[in-house]
C-alpha positions as CSV (number, residue, x, y, z in Angstrom):
1,M,-10.2,-15.2,31.2
2,N,-8.0,-18.3,31.7
3,R,-7.3,-20.5,28.8
4,P,-5.7,-24.0,29.2
5,L,-2.3,-24.3,27.6
6,Y,-2.7,-28.0,27.7
7,A,-5.0,-30.4,29.3
8,E,-4.2,-33.7,31.0
9,L,-2.9,-36.2,28.5
10,D,-3.9,-34.0,25.5
11,N,-0.3,-33.5,24.6
12,T,2.0,-36.5,24.2
13,A,5.0,-34.4,25.1
14,V,3.6,-33.9,28.5
15,L,3.2,-37.6,29.0
16,S,6.6,-38.4,27.6
17,L,8.2,-35.7,29.8
18,A,6.5,-37.3,32.9
19,V,7.9,-40.7,31.9
20,K,11.4,-39.2,31.4
21,R,11.3,-37.6,34.8
22,R,10.2,-41.0,36.4
23,S,13.0,-42.9,34.6
24,H,15.7,-40.4,35.8
25,A,14.4,-40.1,39.4
26,P,16.6,-41.6,42.1
27,A,15.6,-45.1,43.1
28,H,13.8,-45.5,46.4
29,A,15.5,-47.6,49.1
30,T,12.6,-50.0,49.0
31,N,12.7,-50.4,45.2
32,T,15.3,-53.0,44.3
33,S,14.3,-53.2,40.6
34,T,16.4,-51.4,38.0
35,A,13.3,-50.7,35.8
36,P,11.6,-47.3,36.3
37,P,8.5,-47.4,38.4
38,A,5.3,-47.8,36.4
39,L,3.4,-44.6,35.6
40,T,0.0,-45.0,37.2
41,P,-2.7,-42.5,38.2
42,R,-1.6,-42.8,41.8
43,S,2.0,-42.1,41.0
44,N,1.1,-39.0,39.1
45,V,0.0,-37.1,42.2
46,S,2.8,-34.6,42.1
47,Q,2.7,-34.0,38.4
48,V,1.2,-30.9,36.8
49,T,-2.0,-31.9,34.9
50,Y,-3.3,-28.5,34.0
51,L,-1.6,-25.3,33.0
52,A,-3.5,-22.1,32.1
53,I,-2.6,-18.6,31.2
54,D,-4.5,-15.5,32.2
55,L,-5.0,-13.8,28.8
56,D,-6.2,-10.5,30.3
57,K,-3.0,-10.1,32.3
58,V,-0.9,-11.2,29.3
59,K,-2.7,-8.7,27.1
60,V,-1.9,-5.8,29.4
61,R,1.8,-6.8,29.5
62,L,2.0,-7.2,25.8
63,E,0.4,-3.8,25.2
64,A,2.9,-2.2,27.6
65,A,5.8,-4.0,25.8
66,T,4.5,-2.8,22.4
67,D,4.3,0.8,23.7
68,S,7.9,0.6,25.0
69,L,9.1,-0.8,21.6
70,A,7.2,2.0,19.8
71,R,9.0,4.6,21.9
72,I,12.4,3.3,20.8
73,G,11.6,4.7,17.4
74,N,11.6,8.2,18.9
75,N,15.3,7.7,19.9
76,L,16.5,6.9,16.4
77,I,18.7,9.4,14.6
78,E,18.4,9.4,10.9
79,T,20.7,11.4,8.6
80,T,21.2,11.3,4.9
81,V,24.7,12.2,3.7
82,S,25.1,11.8,-0.1
83,A,28.9,11.8,0.4
84,D,28.6,8.5,2.1
85,E,26.8,6.8,-0.8
86,P,30.1,5.3,-2.2
87,L,30.9,3.9,1.2
88,L,27.4,2.3,1.5
89,T,27.8,0.9,-2.1
90,A,31.3,-0.5,-1.2
91,R,29.9,-2.2,1.9
92,Q,27.0,-3.8,-0.1
93,D,29.4,-4.9,-2.8
94,L,31.6,-6.6,-0.2
95,V,28.6,-8.6,1.0
96,L,27.7,-9.6,-2.5
97,A,31.3,-10.6,-3.1
98,Q,31.4,-12.7,0.0
99,N,28.1,-14.5,-0.9
100,A,29.4,-15.2,-4.5
101,L,32.7,-16.5,-3.1
102,K,30.8,-18.9,-0.7
103,A,28.8,-20.1,-3.7
104,D,32.0,-20.6,-5.8
105,H,30.9,-18.0,-8.3
106,Y,34.4,-16.6,-8.8
107,P,33.7,-14.2,-11.7
108,T,30.8,-12.7,-9.8
109,A,33.0,-12.3,-6.7
110,S,35.7,-10.6,-8.8
111,S,33.2,-8.2,-10.3
112,D,31.7,-7.3,-6.9
113,L,35.1,-6.7,-5.5
114,Q,36.0,-4.5,-8.4
115,Q,32.8,-2.5,-7.8
116,A,33.7,-2.2,-4.1
117,S,37.2,-0.9,-5.0
118,A,35.8,1.6,-7.4
119,S,33.3,2.8,-4.8
120,L,36.0,3.2,-2.2
121,K,38.1,5.3,-4.7
122,K,35.1,7.6,-5.0
123,Y,34.6,8.1,-1.3
124,A,35.8,11.6,-0.5
125,N,35.8,11.7,3.4
126,A,39.2,13.0,4.3
127,S,39.3,11.3,7.7
128,H,39.6,7.8,6.0
129,S,41.6,8.8,3.0
130,A,44.8,6.8,3.6
131,E,42.9,3.7,4.9
132,R,40.5,3.9,2.0
133,Q,43.3,4.0,-0.6
134,R,45.1,1.1,1.1
135,M,41.9,-1.0,1.2
136,A,41.1,-0.3,-2.5
137,A,44.7,-1.3,-3.4
138,D,44.4,-4.5,-1.3
139,I,41.1,-5.4,-3.0
140,D,42.7,-4.8,-6.4
141,S,45.6,-7.0,-5.6
142,S,43.3,-9.8,-4.6
143,M,42.2,-10.2,-8.3
144,P,41.4,-12.5,-10.0
145,V,39.3,-14.4,-7.5
146,G,39.9,-18.2,-7.7
147,S,39.3,-21.3,-5.6
148,N,43.0,-21.5,-4.6
149,R,42.6,-18.6,-2.1
150,D,39.0,-19.0,-1.0
151,S,39.3,-19.0,2.8
152,E,42.1,-16.4,2.8
153,L,40.0,-14.0,0.7
154,S,36.9,-14.7,2.7
155,T,38.7,-13.5,5.8
156,K,40.0,-10.4,4.1
157,I,36.5,-9.5,2.8
158,D,35.2,-9.9,6.4
159,G,37.9,-7.5,7.6
160,W,37.2,-5.0,4.8
161,W,33.5,-5.1,5.5
162,S,34.1,-4.5,9.3
163,S,36.3,-1.5,8.5
164,V,33.8,0.1,6.3
165,T,31.0,-0.6,8.8
166,N,33.2,1.1,11.5
167,W,33.5,4.2,9.4
168,F,29.7,4.5,9.5
169,S,29.6,4.2,13.3
170,Q,32.2,7.0,13.6
171,H,29.6,9.4,12.1
172,A,27.2,9.0,15.0
């Protein structure tokens, strides 16, 4: 079953596109005028006036793509480690702090950063112990949040968030 995507002159974008193509086309040697040639039915011979899509073929391809996407779910690995809960909380608090900072809500940003620091201090994974302690101390030293250090603190929050996110990827 073929369905037209557009029919001749049904869509003004088609006509305007044809006019643009005409106006940008190189001038013919016999045409001494600087104005674009008039768009007439005879000059439209090489233009596309009908475009259709075969819905049956598209349906088959979309179903195949859907099946492929569904099979991706079979490749996901899901684990739940309660020991990582403080790390997840710290990462979320860092996002909240960044959003509050961008909205100039400095008390909220301070509170979110304090929560992130507290969560990092609770995180018990020994492989990140020294880095976690340094990050919590760095977060604590950035208090109180104020407008005078906005961009510097925003960059730091991005770095802290990236570090915490990398710790998650090391579990895989």
